[in-house]
The first five atom37 places (N, CA, C, CB, O) and aatype in JSON, in Angstrom:
{
  "aatype": [12, 6, 13, 13, 14, 19, 12, 16, 0, 3, 3, 15, 0, 2, 12, 5, 11, 0, 1, 17, 9, 6, 16, 15, 18, 3, 18, 7, 1, 9, 11, 5, 7, 2, 11, 19, 16, 8, 2, 13, 15, 9, 15, 2, 3, 7, 11, 1, 2, 10, 18, 9, 1, 11, 16, 11, 15, 15, 4, 7, 4, 10, 11, 16, 15, 0, 16, 16, 3, 16, 9, 0, 14, 7, 0, 16, 7, 18, 9, 16, 9, 6, 13, 3, 15, 18, 2, 11, 6, 7, 11, 3, 15, 1, 11, 12, 2, 19, 13, 10, 2, 3, 14, 0, 15, 14, 6, 9, 9, 10, 6, 12, 11, 7, 6, 9, 6, 11],
  "atom_mask": [
    [1, 1, 1, 1, 1],
    [1, 1, 1, 1, 1],
    [1, 1, 1, 1, 1],
    [1, 1, 1, 1, 1],
    [1, 1, 1, 1, 1],
    [1, 1, 1, 1, 1],
    [1, 1, 1, 1, 1],
    [1, 1, 1, 1, 1],
    [1, 1, 1, 1, 1],
    [1, 1, 1, 1, 1],
    [1, 1, 1, 1, 1],
    [1, 1, 1, 1, 1],
    [1, 1, 1, 1, 1],
    [1, 1, 1, 1, 1],
    [1, 1, 1, 1, 1],
    [1, 1, 1, 1, 1],
    [1, 1, 1, 1, 1],
    [1, 1, 1, 1, 1],
    [1, 1, 1, 1, 1],
    [1, 1, 1, 1, 1],
    [1, 1, 1, 1, 1],
    [1, 1, 1, 1, 1],
    [1, 1, 1, 1, 1],
    [1, 1, 1, 1, 1],
    [1, 1, 1, 1, 1],
    [1, 1, 1, 1, 1],
    [1, 1, 1, 1, 1],
    [1, 1, 1, 0, 1],
    [1, 1, 1, 1, 1],
    [1, 1, 1, 1, 1],
    [1, 1, 1, 1, 1],
    [1, 1, 1, 1, 1],
    [1, 1, 1, 0, 1],
    [1, 1, 1, 1, 1],
    [1, 1, 1, 1, 1],
    [1, 1, 1, 1, 1],
    [1, 1, 1, 1, 1],
    [1, 1, 1, 1, 1],
    [1, 1, 1, 1, 1],
    [1, 1, 1, 1, 1],
    [1, 1, 1, 1, 1],
    [1, 1, 1, 1, 1],
    [1, 1, 1, 1, 1],
    [1, 1, 1, 1, 1],
    [1, 1, 1, 1, 1],
    [1, 1, 1, 0, 1],
    [1, 1, 1, 1, 1],
    [1, 1, 1, 1, 1],
    [1, 1, 1, 1, 1],
    [1, 1, 1, 1, 1],
    [1, 1, 1, 1, 1],
    [1, 1, 1, 1, 1],
    [1, 1, 1, 1, 1],
    [1, 1, 1, 1, 1],
    [1, 1, 1, 1, 1],
    [1, 1, 1, 1, 1],
    [1, 1, 1, 1, 1],
    [1, 1, 1, 1, 1],
    [1, 1, 1, 1, 1],
    [1, 1, 1, 0, 1],
    [1, 1, 1, 1, 1],
    [1, 1, 1, 1, 1],
    [1, 1, 1, 1, 1],
    [1, 1, 1, 1, 1],
    [1, 1, 1, 1, 1],
    [1, 1, 1, 1, 1],
    [1, 1, 1, 1, 1],
    [1, 1, 1, 1, 1],
    [1, 1, 1, 1, 1],
    [1, 1, 1, 1, 1],
    [1, 1, 1, 1, 1],
    [1, 1, 1, 1, 1],
    [1, 1, 1, 1, 1],
    [1, 1, 1, 0, 1],
    [1, 1, 1, 1, 1],
    [1, 1, 1, 1, 1],
    [1, 1, 1, 0, 1],
    [1, 1, 1, 1, 1],
    [1, 1, 1, 1, 1],
    [1, 1, 1, 1, 1],
    [1, 1, 1, 1, 1],
    [1, 1, 1, 1, 1],
    [1, 1, 1, 1, 1],
    [1, 1, 1, 1, 1],
    [1, 1, 1, 1, 1],
    [1, 1, 1, 1, 1],
    [1, 1, 1, 1, 1],
    [1, 1, 1, 1, 1],
    [1, 1, 1, 1, 1],
    [1, 1, 1, 0, 1],
    [1, 1, 1, 1, 1],
    [1, 1, 1, 1, 1],
    [1, 1, 1, 1, 1],
    [1, 1, 1, 1, 1],
    [1, 1, 1, 1, 1],
    [1, 1, 1, 1, 1],
    [1, 1, 1, 1, 1],
    [1, 1, 1, 1, 1],
    [1, 1, 1, 1, 1],
    [1, 1, 1, 1, 1],
    [1, 1, 1, 1, 1],
    [1, 1, 1, 1, 1],
    [1, 1, 1, 1, 1],
    [1, 1, 1, 1, 1],
    [1, 1, 1, 1, 1],
    [1, 1, 1, 1, 1],
    [1, 1, 1, 1, 1],
    [1, 1, 1, 1, 1],
    [1, 1, 1, 1, 1],
    [1, 1, 1, 1, 1],
    [1, 1, 1, 1, 1],
    [1, 1, 1, 1, 1],
    [1, 1, 1, 1, 1],
    [1, 1, 1, 0, 1],
    [1, 1, 1, 1, 1],
    [1, 1, 1, 1, 1],
    [1, 1, 1, 1, 1],
    [1, 1, 1, 1, 1]
  ],
  "atom_positions": [
    [[115.06, 95.29, 91.28], [113.87, 96.01, 90.91], [113.16, 95.25, 89.8], [114.21, 97.45, 90.47], [113.79, 94.61, 88.97]],
    [[111.87, 95.32, 89.81], [111.04, 94.6, 88.85], [111.03, 95.3, 87.5], [109.62, 94.47, 89.39], [111.06, 96.53, 87.43]],
    [[110.98, 94.52, 86.41], [110.9, 95.08, 85.06], [109.43, 95.24, 84.67], [111.65, 94.18, 84.04], [108.64, 94.32, 84.85]],
    [[109.09, 96.4, 84.15], [107.73, 96.66, 83.67], [107.8, 97.01, 82.19], [107.04, 97.8, 84.49], [108.46, 97.99, 81.83]],
    [[107.13, 96.24, 81.33], [107.16, 96.55, 79.89], [106.4, 97.85, 79.61], [106.56, 95.38, 79.06], [105.61, 98.32, 80.43]],
    [[106.65, 98.41, 78.43], [105.93, 99.6, 78.02], [104.44, 99.27, 77.96], [106.44, 100.13, 76.63], [104.05, 98.23, 77.44]],
    [[103.61, 100.17, 78.52], [102.18, 99.89, 78.61], [101.37, 100.78, 77.67], [101.7, 100.08, 80.04], [101.74, 101.91, 77.37]],
    [[100.26, 100.22, 77.23], [99.3, 101.01, 76.46], [98.47, 101.82, 77.45], [98.39, 100.09, 75.56], [98.57, 101.63, 78.66]],
    [[97.66, 102.74, 76.93], [96.77, 103.53, 77.79], [95.81, 102.61, 78.53], [95.99, 104.58, 76.96], [95.5, 102.84, 79.7]],
    [[95.32, 101.57, 77.85], [94.41, 100.59, 78.47], [95.11, 99.86, 79.63], [93.91, 99.57, 77.42], [94.55, 99.72, 80.72]],
    [[96.33, 99.4, 79.38], [97.1, 98.72, 80.42], [97.24, 99.63, 81.63], [98.5, 98.3, 79.9], [97.0, 99.22, 82.77]],
    [[97.62, 100.86, 81.37], [97.84, 101.83, 82.43], [96.58, 102.08, 83.26], [98.33, 103.14, 81.84], [96.67, 102.21, 84.48]],
    [[95.45, 102.13, 82.62], [94.17, 102.37, 83.32], [93.75, 101.19, 84.18], [93.08, 102.68, 82.31], [92.95, 101.35, 85.1]],
    [[94.28, 100.0, 83.89], [93.86, 98.79, 84.6], [94.91, 98.24, 85.56], [93.49, 97.74, 83.61], [94.76, 97.13, 86.06]],
    [[95.96, 99.0, 85.81], [97.05, 98.52, 86.67], [96.75, 98.74, 88.15], [98.34, 99.22, 86.3], [95.8, 99.43, 88.53]],
    [[97.58, 98.12, 88.97], [97.57, 98.35, 90.42], [98.21, 99.71, 90.68], [98.32, 97.2, 91.19], [99.15, 100.1, 89.99]],
    [[97.69, 100.43, 91.69], [98.2, 101.77, 91.99], [98.28, 101.97, 93.5], [97.31, 102.87, 91.34], [97.26, 102.0, 94.19]],
    [[99.49, 102.1, 94.0], [99.71, 102.3, 95.44], [99.44, 103.75, 95.82], [101.14, 101.89, 95.84], [99.82, 104.67, 95.11]],
    [[98.79, 103.92, 96.98], [98.58, 105.27, 97.54], [98.93, 105.21, 99.01], [97.1, 105.77, 97.33], [98.39, 104.41, 99.77]],
    [[99.87, 106.08, 99.42], [100.32, 106.17, 100.8], [99.72, 107.4, 101.43], [101.87, 106.19, 100.88], [99.7, 108.46, 100.8]],
    [[99.24, 107.31, 102.65], [98.74, 108.48, 103.38], [99.94, 109.32, 103.82], [97.87, 108.06, 104.6], [99.89, 110.55, 103.8]],
    [[101.02, 108.64, 104.22], [102.25, 109.31, 104.63], [103.42, 108.38, 104.35], [102.21, 109.71, 106.15], [103.26, 107.16, 104.33]],
    [[104.59, 108.96, 104.15], [105.8, 108.15, 103.96], [106.87, 108.5, 104.99], [106.35, 108.35, 102.54], [107.96, 107.93, 104.98]],
    [[106.55, 109.44, 105.87], [107.49, 109.84, 106.92], [106.72, 110.0, 108.23], [108.23, 111.15, 106.54], [105.63, 110.56, 108.26]],
    [[107.31, 109.5, 109.3], [106.7, 109.61, 110.63], [107.71, 110.2, 111.6], [106.19, 108.24, 111.13], [108.82, 109.67, 111.75]],
    [[107.33, 111.29, 112.25], [108.18, 111.94, 113.26], [107.69, 111.5, 114.63], [108.15, 113.51, 113.12], [106.59, 111.87, 115.05]],
    [[108.5, 110.72, 115.34], [108.1, 110.21, 116.66], [108.42, 111.19, 117.79], [108.78, 108.88, 116.93], [108.15, 110.9, 118.95]],
    [[108.98, 112.35, 117.46], [109.26, 113.36, 118.48], [110.52, 113.03, 119.26], [0.0, 0.0, 0.0], [111.52, 112.59, 118.7]],
    [[110.46, 113.25, 120.59], [111.61, 112.98, 121.46], [111.33, 111.71, 122.27], [111.9, 114.19, 122.41], [110.26, 111.54, 122.84]],
    [[112.33, 110.85, 122.31], [112.22, 109.62, 123.1], [113.51, 109.42, 123.89], [111.93, 108.38, 122.19], [114.53, 110.03, 123.59]],
    [[113.43, 108.58, 124.9], [114.61, 108.23, 125.7], [115.37, 107.1, 124.99], [114.2, 107.79, 127.16], [114.77, 106.2, 124.39]],
    [[116.69, 107.18, 125.06], [117.55, 106.15, 124.47], [117.14, 104.78, 124.99], [119.04, 106.43, 124.79], [116.93, 104.6, 126.19]],
    [[117.02, 103.82, 124.1], [116.62, 102.46, 124.47], [115.15, 102.18, 124.26], [0.0, 0.0, 0.0], [114.74, 101.02, 124.25]],
    [[114.34, 103.23, 124.08], [112.91, 103.03, 123.83], [112.69, 102.54, 122.4], [112.11, 104.33, 124.07], [113.52, 102.76, 121.51]],
    [[111.55, 101.88, 122.21], [111.15, 101.43, 120.88], [109.9, 102.2, 120.48], [110.89, 99.88, 120.86], [109.03, 102.49, 121.3]],
    [[109.84, 102.53, 119.19], [108.7, 103.26, 118.64], [108.15, 102.45, 117.48], [109.11, 104.71, 118.18], [108.91, 101.97, 116.64]],
    [[106.83, 102.3, 117.45], [106.17, 101.56, 116.37], [105.19, 102.47, 115.66], [105.45, 100.31, 116.92], [104.49, 103.27, 116.28]],
    [[105.15, 102.35, 114.32], [104.2, 103.14, 113.54], [103.67, 102.3, 112.38], [104.87, 104.44, 113.02], [104.4, 101.53, 111.77]],
    [[102.37, 102.47, 112.1], [101.72, 101.8, 110.98], [101.61, 102.76, 109.8], [100.33, 101.27, 111.38], [101.0, 103.82, 109.91]],
    [[102.21, 102.39, 108.67], [102.09, 103.15, 107.44], [100.99, 102.49, 106.6], [103.45, 103.21, 106.65], [101.04, 101.3, 106.31]],
    [[100.0, 103.29, 106.23], [98.85, 102.8, 105.48], [99.14, 102.84, 103.98], [97.61, 103.64, 105.81], [99.63, 103.84, 103.46]],
    [[98.82, 101.72, 103.28], [98.98, 101.65, 101.83], [97.67, 101.14, 101.23], [100.18, 100.73, 101.43], [97.18, 100.07, 101.6]],
    [[97.12, 101.91, 100.3], [95.87, 101.54, 99.64], [96.15, 101.22, 98.18], [94.82, 102.67, 99.77], [97.09, 101.74, 97.58]],
    [[95.31, 100.36, 97.63], [95.41, 100.02, 96.21], [94.27, 100.7, 95.47], [95.39, 98.48, 95.99], [93.12, 100.26, 95.57]],
    [[94.57, 101.77, 94.75], [93.57, 102.5, 93.98], [93.43, 101.96, 92.56], [93.93, 103.98, 93.93], [92.73, 102.55, 91.74]],
    [[94.1, 100.86, 92.26], [94.07, 100.29, 90.92], [93.03, 99.19, 90.76], [0.0, 0.0, 0.0], [92.15, 99.02, 91.6]],
    [[93.16, 98.47, 89.65], [92.18, 97.43, 89.3], [92.75, 96.03, 89.35], [91.63, 97.7, 87.93], [92.06, 95.06, 89.03]],
    [[94.02, 95.91, 89.74], [94.65, 94.6, 89.9], [95.29, 94.53, 91.27], [95.72, 94.33, 88.79], [95.48, 95.56, 91.93]],
    [[95.62, 93.32, 91.72], [96.26, 93.15, 93.02], [97.6, 93.88, 93.1], [96.46, 91.67, 93.32], [98.4, 93.83, 92.17]],
    [[97.82, 94.54, 94.22], [99.09, 95.21, 94.51], [99.88, 94.27, 95.43], [98.86, 96.63, 95.19], [99.37, 93.81, 96.45]],
    [[101.13, 94.0, 95.07], [101.96, 93.09, 95.86], [103.11, 93.85, 96.52], [102.52, 91.96, 94.97], [103.79, 94.65, 95.88]],
    [[103.3, 93.58, 97.79], [104.48, 94.07, 98.5], [105.53, 92.99, 98.29], [104.2, 94.37, 100.06], [105.45, 91.91, 98.88]],
    [[106.51, 93.28, 97.45], [107.51, 92.27, 97.08], [108.5, 92.01, 98.21], [108.27, 92.72, 95.84], [108.77, 90.86, 98.55]],
    [[109.04, 93.1, 98.79], [109.98, 92.94, 99.91], [110.22, 94.3, 100.54], [111.33, 92.3, 99.44], [109.83, 95.33, 99.99]],
    [[110.86, 94.28, 101.7], [111.27, 95.51, 102.38], [112.76, 95.38, 102.68], [110.44, 95.76, 103.69], [113.28, 94.28, 102.89]],
    [[113.43, 96.53, 102.7], [114.88, 96.55, 102.98], [115.16, 97.75, 103.87], [115.73, 96.62, 101.66], [114.79, 98.87, 103.56]],
    [[115.83, 97.49, 104.98], [116.1, 98.51, 105.98], [117.5, 99.09, 105.83], [115.92, 97.94, 107.37], [118.42, 98.43, 105.36]],
    [[117.63, 100.35, 106.25], [118.95, 100.99, 106.28], [119.71, 100.63, 107.55], [118.8, 102.52, 106.17], [120.87, 101.02, 107.71]],
    [[119.06, 99.9, 108.45], [119.67, 99.65, 109.76], [119.01, 98.43, 110.41], [119.53, 100.9, 110.68], [117.82, 98.18, 110.22]],
    [[119.78, 97.69, 111.19], [119.22, 96.56, 111.93], [118.29, 97.02, 113.04], [0.0, 0.0, 0.0], [117.63, 96.2, 113.68]],
    [[118.23, 98.33, 113.27], [117.38, 98.89, 114.33], [115.92, 99.01, 113.88], [117.91, 100.25, 114.76], [115.05, 99.39, 114.67]],
    [[115.64, 98.7, 112.6], [114.27, 98.75, 112.09], [113.78, 97.33, 111.83], [114.18, 99.6, 110.8], [114.48, 96.52, 111.22]],
    [[112.58, 97.06, 112.31], [111.93, 95.77, 112.02], [110.61, 96.09, 111.34], [111.71, 94.9, 113.33], [109.95, 97.08, 111.68]],
    [[110.24, 95.27, 110.39], [109.01, 95.54, 109.65], [108.14, 94.31, 109.55], [109.34, 96.05, 108.25], [108.61, 93.18, 109.58]],
    [[106.84, 94.57, 109.45], [105.88, 93.51, 109.18], [104.73, 94.14, 108.4], [105.36, 92.83, 110.51], [104.51, 95.35, 108.48]],
    [[104.03, 93.33, 107.66], [102.9, 93.81, 106.86], [101.67, 92.99, 107.21], [103.21, 93.74, 105.32], [101.77, 91.8, 107.52]],
    [[100.5, 93.63, 107.15], [99.26, 92.9, 107.43], [99.01, 91.85, 106.36], [98.06, 93.87, 107.51], [98.39, 90.83, 106.61]],
    [[99.51, 92.11, 105.15], [99.39, 91.18, 104.03], [100.42, 91.56, 102.99], [97.95, 91.2, 103.43], [100.9, 92.69, 102.98]],
    [[100.77, 90.62, 102.12], [101.67, 90.99, 101.02], [100.9, 91.19, 99.73], [102.74, 89.91, 100.83], [101.48, 91.54, 98.7]],
    [[99.57, 90.98, 99.78], [98.7, 91.21, 98.62], [97.56, 92.13, 99.04], [98.15, 89.86, 98.06], [96.81, 91.83, 99.97]],
    [[97.44, 93.25, 98.34], [96.36, 94.2, 98.62], [95.43, 94.24, 97.41], [96.93, 95.63, 98.95], [95.83, 94.65, 96.32]],
    [[94.21, 93.82, 97.62], [93.21, 93.75, 96.54], [92.82, 95.16, 96.09], [91.96, 92.96, 97.01], [93.0, 96.12, 96.83]],
    [[92.27, 95.29, 94.88], [91.79, 96.59, 94.41], [90.78, 97.18, 95.4], [91.15, 96.46, 93.01], [89.84, 96.5, 95.82]],
    [[90.98, 98.44, 95.77], [90.08, 99.12, 96.7], [90.36, 98.85, 98.17], [0.0, 0.0, 0.0], [89.74, 99.45, 99.04]],
    [[91.3, 97.97, 98.45], [91.6, 97.6, 99.84], [92.81, 98.39, 100.37], [91.87, 96.09, 99.96], [93.54, 99.03, 99.62]],
    [[92.98, 98.3, 101.69], [94.09, 98.97, 102.37], [94.82, 97.97, 103.25], [93.58, 100.16, 103.21], [94.2, 97.11, 103.88]],
    [[96.13, 98.07, 103.29], [96.96, 97.26, 104.17], [97.87, 98.17, 104.96], [0.0, 0.0, 0.0], [97.88, 99.39, 104.76]],
    [[98.64, 97.59, 105.86], [99.53, 98.38, 106.7], [100.9, 97.74, 106.76], [98.96, 98.54, 108.11], [101.04, 96.52, 106.86]],
    [[101.91, 98.59, 106.71], [103.28, 98.15, 106.96], [103.66, 98.75, 108.3], [104.28, 98.59, 105.8], [103.67, 99.97, 108.46]],
    [[103.98, 97.89, 109.24], [104.36, 98.33, 110.58], [105.87, 98.34, 110.69], [103.73, 97.42, 111.67], [106.54, 97.36, 110.36]],
    [[106.4, 99.47, 111.15], [107.84, 99.58, 111.36], [108.08, 99.86, 112.84], [108.47, 100.71, 110.47], [107.46, 100.74, 113.44]],
    [[109.0, 99.08, 113.41], [109.42, 99.3, 114.79], [110.87, 99.76, 114.78], [109.24, 98.0, 115.64], [111.74, 99.11, 114.2]],
    [[111.11, 100.9, 115.42], [112.46, 101.45, 115.55], [112.94, 101.24, 116.97], [112.48, 102.97, 115.17], [112.24, 101.59, 117.93]],
    [[114.13, 100.67, 117.12], [114.75, 100.44, 118.42], [115.89, 101.45, 118.58], [115.26, 98.97, 118.56], [116.86, 101.41, 117.83]],
    [[115.77, 102.35, 119.55], [116.74, 103.42, 119.73], [117.94, 103.02, 120.6], [116.07, 104.62, 120.33], [118.71, 103.88, 121.02]],
    [[118.1, 101.73, 120.87], [119.22, 101.27, 121.67], [120.54, 101.79, 121.08], [119.23, 99.72, 121.75], [120.81, 101.62, 119.89]],
    [[121.35, 102.41, 121.92], [122.68, 102.9, 121.55], [122.66, 104.01, 120.49], [123.5, 101.75, 121.04], [123.65, 104.21, 119.79]],
    [[121.55, 104.73, 120.38], [121.42, 105.86, 119.45], [121.27, 107.13, 120.29], [120.19, 105.68, 118.47], [120.8, 107.08, 121.43]],
    [[121.68, 108.26, 119.71], [121.57, 109.53, 120.43], [121.5, 110.68, 119.45], [122.75, 109.72, 121.4], [122.11, 110.65, 118.38]],
    [[120.73, 111.72, 119.81], [120.62, 112.92, 118.99], [119.53, 112.8, 117.93], [0.0, 0.0, 0.0], [118.68, 111.91, 117.99]],
    [[119.58, 113.72, 116.96], [118.6, 113.67, 115.87], [118.86, 112.41, 115.07], [118.69, 114.94, 114.95], [120.01, 112.05, 114.81]],
    [[117.79, 111.73, 114.68], [117.94, 110.45, 114.01], [116.91, 110.3, 112.91], [117.81, 109.3, 115.01], [115.76, 110.73, 113.06]],
    [[117.31, 109.7, 111.81], [116.41, 109.4, 110.69], [116.8, 108.05, 110.12], [116.46, 110.53, 109.59], [117.95, 107.84, 109.73]],
    [[115.84, 107.14, 110.06], [116.09, 105.79, 109.53], [115.08, 105.51, 108.43], [115.99, 104.71, 110.65], [113.93, 105.94, 108.51]],
    [[115.53, 104.79, 107.39], [114.68, 104.57, 106.23], [114.48, 103.1, 105.92], [115.25, 105.27, 105.03], [115.36, 102.26, 106.16]],
    [[113.3, 102.81, 105.39], [112.93, 101.46, 104.97], [112.47, 101.55, 103.52], [111.81, 100.86, 105.9], [111.57, 102.33, 103.19]],
    [[113.07, 100.75, 102.65], [112.65, 100.69, 101.26], [111.58, 99.61, 101.13], [113.86, 100.41, 100.3], [111.72, 98.51, 101.66]],
    [[110.5, 99.95, 100.41], [109.42, 99.0, 100.17], [109.31, 98.82, 98.66], [108.06, 99.5, 100.8], [109.16, 99.8, 97.93]],
    [[109.39, 97.57, 98.21], [109.34, 97.26, 96.79], [107.97, 96.69, 96.44], [110.46, 96.27, 96.4], [107.5, 95.75, 97.07]],
    [[107.35, 97.29, 95.42], [105.98, 96.95, 95.02], [105.92, 96.55, 93.54], [105.04, 98.13, 95.29], [106.89, 96.75, 92.8]],
    [[104.8, 96.0, 93.13], [104.6, 95.7, 91.71], [103.83, 96.82, 91.01], [103.85, 94.37, 91.55], [103.19, 96.58, 89.99]],
    [[103.9, 98.03, 91.54], [103.25, 99.19, 90.92], [104.24, 99.82, 89.94], [102.79, 100.24, 92.02], [105.28, 100.33, 90.36]],
    [[103.93, 99.8, 88.64], [104.86, 100.35, 87.65], [105.14, 101.85, 87.85], [104.32, 100.12, 86.26], [106.22, 102.32, 87.5]],
    [[104.19, 102.59, 88.4], [104.38, 104.04, 88.61], [105.26, 104.32, 89.82], [103.02, 104.72, 88.79], [105.94, 105.35, 89.84]],
    [[105.26, 103.45, 90.81], [106.12, 103.63, 91.99], [106.55, 102.26, 92.52], [105.38, 104.44, 93.1], [106.01, 101.77, 93.51]],
    [[107.54, 101.64, 91.85], [107.97, 100.3, 92.25], [108.76, 100.26, 93.55], [108.81, 99.7, 91.18], [108.92, 99.2, 94.16]],
    [[109.26, 101.43, 93.99], [110.01, 101.49, 95.24], [109.63, 102.77, 95.98], [111.54, 101.43, 94.99], [109.69, 103.87, 95.43]],
    [[109.25, 102.61, 97.25], [108.89, 103.74, 98.1], [109.82, 103.7, 99.32], [107.37, 103.7, 98.53], [110.17, 102.63, 99.8]],
    [[110.2, 104.87, 99.8], [111.03, 104.94, 101.0], [110.19, 105.48, 102.15], [112.29, 105.84, 100.77], [109.63, 106.57, 102.07]],
    [[110.11, 104.69, 103.23], [109.41, 105.1, 104.44], [110.46, 105.53, 105.46], [108.52, 103.94, 105.0], [111.52, 104.93, 105.57]],
    [[110.15, 106.58, 106.21], [111.12, 107.14, 107.15], [110.54, 107.22, 108.56], [111.56, 108.52, 106.68], [109.38, 107.59, 108.75]],
    [[111.37, 106.88, 109.53], [111.08, 107.08, 110.95], [112.13, 108.06, 111.44], [111.1, 105.72, 111.78], [113.33, 107.81, 111.3]],
    [[111.68, 109.19, 112.05], [112.66, 110.19, 112.49], [112.24, 110.81, 113.8], [112.84, 111.27, 111.44], [111.07, 110.76, 114.19]],
    [[113.21, 111.4, 114.48], [112.95, 112.06, 115.74], [114.24, 112.38, 116.45], [0.0, 0.0, 0.0], [115.31, 112.45, 115.83]],
    [[114.15, 112.57, 117.77], [115.32, 112.89, 118.56], [115.39, 111.96, 119.76], [115.29, 114.38, 119.01], [114.39, 111.69, 120.42]],
    [[116.6, 111.47, 120.01], [116.82, 110.49, 121.07], [117.67, 111.15, 122.17], [117.5, 109.19, 120.52], [118.75, 111.69, 121.9]],
    [[117.16, 111.09, 123.4], [117.86, 111.66, 124.55], [118.45, 110.55, 125.4], [116.91, 112.52, 125.41], [117.87, 109.47, 125.54]],
    [[119.63, 110.82, 125.96], [120.26, 109.84, 126.87], [119.5, 109.73, 128.15], [121.71, 110.21, 127.17], [119.88, 108.96, 129.03]]
  ]
}
């Protein structure tokens, strides 16, 4: 995790600020072996560049990609997560950790969930 020094009110007002429209996606019911892809939108409401430092999955069944690793002030990017339900069954929830340079939320957890039928 990134270290953030104590900030003044001025520093705080001029920092990068991540805003997520959603952090969880319910894909409903799918057949075992199907793949589901979802785009998670991330906006930078701050005044400095927002950096996506890295992503870490709870499972090899999740693959991730980002439209960019740098989101300018006022801009929006997307983190795409693909879930592969191969050899999975029943109710399922998988998580992806996203590490950012936002001092207010340096780590966000994105979730893909649903039910897998044989």
